[in-house]
N, C-alpha and C positions, 0 to 999 in steps of 0.2 A: 767871603761875601755872603750875606743872608739874602736869599732869593725866594720870593713867593711867586709860584706859578698858578695861574688862575684860568679856569673855564668859566666864562660869564653865565649869569642866570639867563635862561632862555627867554626869547621874546614872548610876550603875552599872546602873540598871534598864533603860536604853535599849538597843534592838537597834541597835548602831552599825554592824553589818556591811552594812546596806543603806540607811541614812539618807543623805540628801544632804549634801554637804560644800560650804558656801557662805560667801563673805565676808559678815560681818554688816552688811548695808546700812544699817539704822537707826542702829547705833552709828557707822558710817562718816559718816553725815550729821552727827551730833553732833560728831564729831571735826573735821570740816571747818569747822563753824560756830565752834568754839572756836579753831581755828588762825587763822581769819579775824579773830577778835577779839584776836589777839596772844598767845595762850597757847601754852605748849610742851606738845605732846600726844604721848602714846605709846599704842599699842593692843596688847592681848594677848588673843588668842582661844584659850582653852584647850580648844576643840573640836578644834583642830589642833595645839596646842602642849602640851608636857608641863607639868602643874601643878607639878612639882618645880622648874621654873625660876622660879617666882614669887618666892621669897626673893631670888634673884640680881637679878631685874628691879627689885625694891624697892630693893635696895642700890645698884645702878648708876644708876637714874633718880632716886631719892630724891624721890618725888612729894609734892606738898602736898595733893593731892586724889586719891582713888581712886573711880571711878564704875563700877558694874556694871549691865548691862542683862540681865535674866534672865526666862526663862519660869518657870512654876510648878515644873517638875521640877528646876530648877537652884537653887531657893531655899536648900536645905540646904547645898549647896556654896558658895553666895554667903556664907552666914553664916560658914562656916569661913574664907573668904578675908578677910572683914572683920575677923575675930578676929585673924588673922595680921598684918593691916595695923596694928591697934592695938597688937599685941605688939611690932611693929617700931618704931613711933613713934606714941604716943597723940595727937600733935598733928595727924596727917594727917586731913583731913576725908573722911568716907565718905558716898557717895551711892548710892542704889539707884533704878533706874527699870525700866520694862517693863510688860507686861500684868498680871502678878501684883501688882506694887506699885500699879498704878492701880486694880485691883479691890479690894484689901485694904490701903489705905494705913495706917490707924491700927493694925490688927492686926499688920501687918508691922513697924512701928516698935516695937511692944511686944515682938514675938518676937525681934528682932535688937538686942540691947543695945549692940552696937558700931556701930550705924548712926546717923550724925548727921543726915542729910537723906534725904528720899524725894521723888522727882519723880513726879507722877501726870499722865497725859495725854501729849501730844507733848512730847518732852524738849529739843529744840534750844534754844529761846529761854529756857526756864526754867533750864537748866544754864548757859547763857551769862550770864544775869543773875546767877545765884547766884555763879558764879566771879568775875564783875566786882565784886560787892559785897564778897565775902570778901577779894579782893585789895586793896580800898581801905578795909577795916575798917568797912564800913557795915552796918547792920542788915538782916536778911533778912525782916523782918515783912511787907514789901510785895511779895515775890516771888510772883506767881501760879503755881499749879501745884506748890507746895512744901509739904512737911510737915517740921517741925523740932521740936527739943526746947528748952524754955525753963522754967527753974526747976522741973525734974522733971515738967513737963507736956508733952504732945504737942500741938502747934499745927498745924492744917491751914488753909492759906491758901485764898483763892478760886481757883476753877478758871481756867486760862489758856485763852483762845479758841484754837481750832484755827488752824493756819497756812493761810490762804486762797490766798496766792500761792506755790505750790510752786517756781516759777521763781526766787524770791528766795533759795533755799537753794543754797549751793555744792555741787558734785558730791561724792559720798562720798569720803573720804580713803583710797582703796585703797592708796596708796603706803606706808601705815603698817604693813602686814602683808605679808610676802613672799608672792607669789602661788603659789610652788611648794608652799607648805604645804597648799594646797587641791587637790592632785593625788591625795590618798590615796583618796578615794571619788568617785563621780560627782557632778556638780553637780545633775543631774536624771536620772532613769533614762533611759538611752540615750545620754547625753552626759557625757564625762569630760575633765578637763583633762590627763589622761594622754595624750590623743590629739589635742586641739585647743585653740585659744585661745577661751575662753568669757568672756562678760561677763553678769553678772546685774544687772538694774536693775528699778526700778518706774516706771510711767508715771503713777501717781496714788495716792491714799490713800482709804481708806474703802470700804465695800460697802453697797449698799442692801438686801441680803438680811436676812431676819429669823430665820435658822436658830438654833434654841434652844441648840445645842451650841457655837456659834462665839464666840470671845472678841474678835473684831475690833472690835466695837462698844464694848468697854470703853474703848478709847483714842480711836477715831475717831467714835463715836456715830452710825454709819451715814451720816455726812456725806461724800459723794463729791466729790473734787477731783482735777483733772488737771493735769499739767505740759503746757506747750505743745510742739507738734511740734518746733519749733526747739530748745528746751531739751533734749529727749530726744536728738535727732540730734547735738547738740553734745557730749553726754556720750559717745555711741557713737564719734564721730569722734576725740575726745580719747583714748579708750582704744585705738582702732585704730591711731593714730599711734604710741603709746608701746609697745604690746604686740603688735600684730597681732591679727586677729580672724577667727574662723570661725563662731561661733554666739552668738546673743543669747538669753538666757533671761529672759523677762518674768515677774516674780514677783508681780505684782498679785494680790490675792485673786480678782478676776474681771476679765479683760481683755475687750475688744470692746464695752464699753458705750458708748464714745464713737466713733461711726462715722467722724467726720471725722478723728480721731486715728488710728484703725485703718487707714483707707485711705491716709492720708499715710505711715504707717510701712510699709505694704505697698509703696507706690511706691519708698520709699527702700531697703528691703531688696532689692527686685528690681533696682534700679539698681546697687546695690553688690554684688550676688551674695552676700548673707549668708543663712545659714540661721538659723532662729529657732524658738522655741516659747513657748507661753503656756497660761494657764488660761482656761476659758470656761464659761458657763452654757448648758445644753442648751435653755433657753427663749429665749435671746437670739441665736441663731445659726441660719443656714440653709445649704443647699447652695451657693447662689450666692456668699455671702460666704466660705464655706469654700474654694471653688474659687479665688477671688481670693487668699486667704491662702496656699493651697498653691502657686499659681503664683508667688507672691512669695518663696518659700523656706521656708514654714512646714513644719517637720519633725516637730513634736510638738504635740499638743493634749491637755490634761488636762481631763476632765469630772468634777466632783464630783456623783455621782449618789446616793450614800449608802445607798439601800435599794431593793429590788425590790418592796416592798409600798406600794401607794398610801396605805393607811391610815397607815402609819408616816411616809411623806413628809409627809402632811398634819399629823400630830401634831408632827413636828419643824420644821414651818413652812418647809419647803424651797422651796415655791412652784413646783414642777415636777410634770410627770406622767410616768408610765412610758412613754407613747407618745412624748413629747418626747425622752426619753432614747434610746429606740430609733432615732428618726429622726435625731437629732444624730450618734450614733455611726456609723450607716449612711452618712450624708452625708459625714462626715469621712473614712471609708475610701474612699468613692466619689470624693472630691475628690483622692485620692492622697497624703494625709498619711501620712508614714512610720510614725510611732508615735502610736497613740491609747491614752491611759491613762484608766482609769475608777477612781475612788476610791469605796469603800463603807465604811460605818460601822455596825458591829454594836452593838446596845444603845443607840441614840441617843434612845430614849424608854423610860421605865419599863415600858411595855406591850409591849415586844418579846417575841415568843414563838418557839418552834421553828418554827411555821407561817410567821411573817413572815420568819424567817431563811432558811427554805427557799425563799421567794419571791425573796429576794435571790440565793441560789445559782442558781436557775433563770435569773434575768435575766443574771447574770454569764456563764453558759454560752451564752446567746442572743447576747449582745453580742460575746463573744470579743475583748476588748481586747488590745492588744500588751503592756500592762503593767496589772497589777491591784494596787491597794492596798486591802487589807482589814484595817481596824484596829478596835479596840474603843473605843467612846466613853469619853471622860474628862470628868467634870463640872467643868470649870475654874471657878475663882472668877470671879464677875462675869457668868456666862452664865445664861440663863433655865433651862436644865436643872439647873444647880447649885441655884438657888432652889427649883425644883420638888422636887428630891430631898430638900432640907432639910425642906420642908413635909411630905413623905411619910415622913420619918424614915429615909430611905435614904442619908443622907450621914453619915460618921463624925464624932464630936465632936472627935476629935484626929487629923486626917488626916496621913498621911505624904506630904509633898509630892513626894518622890522617885518615888512611884508614879504621879504625875499626868502621864501621857503616853499618846497614842494607840498608841505603839509600845513599850510596856513589856514587861518579862519577868517581873516580880513578880506574885504573885497579886492580882487586882483585887478591889475592894470588891464585895460583893453588893448591887448598887444597883437591881436590877430586881425587878419584882413576880412574874414567872413563871419567870425563869431565874437560876441561880446563876452566880457568876463562873467557876467551874470549867466549867460547860456552855458559856459563851460562849467561853472560851479553847479548849476542845476543838473546838467547831464551827468556829472560825476556822482552826485548824490543818488540819482535815479538808478544808475548802473550798480552802484554798491548795494543799494537797498534791494534791487531785484535779484542780485547774485546771492547775497548772504541770507536772503529769506526764501530763496527758491527751494521747493521741496527736495529736488534732486541733490542740491548741495547739502542741505541740512541732514538728510538721510545718509548721505555718503560719509559725513563726518561722525554722526552718531554711531554708525556701524564700526568705525575705527577706534572709538574711545576704549582704552584698555584698562583704565583705573579710575577710581573716584577723584584722584588728583588731577588727571587730565580733564575730567568732567568739570571740575571747579575752575580750571584754567580757561577752558573754552567758554564757560558761562561768563567769566569775568571779561574776557576779550570781546565777547559779543555785546556785553553791556557798554563797553567803551566805544565800540563802533556805533551803537545806537545813540549814545550821548553826543559823540563828536560829529557824526555825519547825518544822522537821520532826524534829530530833534532840533537842529539849528537852522 
C-alpha cells in the first residue's frame, strides 16, 4: 500500500521565529513500522516544507492512504489537507492520529467529514494493522485503537494496549525527509543544524507526573517505559555512521528517571566525546549526578519549573517545591553545564493572580537561566485543566483550535478567575523584555560566548524574540 504520512503546516497563530525545528520522531516511528511491513511510505513535514507542494506530492506519489499526526493547533489545517486529498481522489483513505485525536476521537470524526479513520493512543501497531487489513480487503471492526465510519455511524473500537517493548520498534525513518530542511531554526535553543550535526531521540515513553496542564497522559496514561541502553546506542551509532554527529538532543518529557540508563549513556557520551542535552525534573536530580552528566558532555539541561508561587505549583500538581527548583538550577550551573533553561507557564490554574505572577517573575530573576521560556497555559483537550475550566464555565463552547498553543500570537481566551487574557499577554511581554534586556543577563551571556558562531546564533535568537514578543 502507498502511504503518505504528513505533519500539517503550523497554525498562523504560532510564533515560528523562535520555535524548535525538529524531525517528527513519533511519525518517523510509524513510518519505519509501515516500511518494515512492506508498504511504500513517503513523509511530508509541512513545518519545514511549503504546503503549496502538497498537490504535486499527491500527483507524483498517488497514495492510497494519507495519514496525519497533529497537535490541537494543527487540526484546522489538517482538515484542509484532508479535504484536498478527497478532492484529488475520493478513494484515498484518510487517517488522523496524535494527542488531539486521542483526546477527542468522536468529536473529531464528527468535525472532519473527509476523515475515514482516526487512531487514538499509540499509533504504530494500529496503523500497521489498519493498512494490512485494507490492503487485503478485510474488515476493520477488530482493529484496536481505531475509530471509523459504518452506515453513517461512528464506531470506536477497544483501546489498544501500550507498547511495552520499545526495543521492538525499528528506528525512526529519518531518511524519508531531507535533513537540510531542519536547518532553518534551532533544534533546541543553543543548538542548530546550521552549525553542527544533531540527532534528536527519545529514550522512553510516558511520564509519572500529574501536571494538570500536560497532555502527555492522553496517549501514554502516565505509564513509563524505557528503551534498553543497547537499543539507544544502536540508534546513535547508526546515525553517526551515516551523517556524522556532534550533539544528541534527548527529547523525553522527563529524562534521568532511570539511573541505570542515565549512567550508561553518560559513559557512552564521554567515551565517544559527544555533547548532549536533556530535560529533567528539579526533584529527581542533585549536584553529584549533574556533575557526572556535565563531565560526560552534557551541554544543556532544561527544567520545567512553571511558577514561582508554591500555591500555584501545588494547585497545578507539579509535585515540586520552590527550594528544589533553586537548588537544582544552582547545582546545574555549579556542575559546569553550559546552558541551563527554565520553563515557566503563566495562567496554569484559574486562580493565578498578579501576585502569583509577580512571584514567578521574582524567581526568574533569582535563577537567571541562560534561556527562559515563558509561555501562557493552553487548556488542551484531555488535560485536567481543560476539564476544570469547562466545569467553571471558563472554556469556550466553540473553541478555535488554531489558538491552542503555549506560544500563540492571537488573543487568548479569558480563562482565569482574576486575570484577563490581555493582562496575561501584557505581563508575559513585560517579563520577557525586562529579563532579556537586563544588563545582568546580557553581560552574563556575552561573557560566555566562545566563538563568532555562537555570537551570530545569539544575535539571531535575540532578533527573533524582539520581533515575536516585543514589537507586537
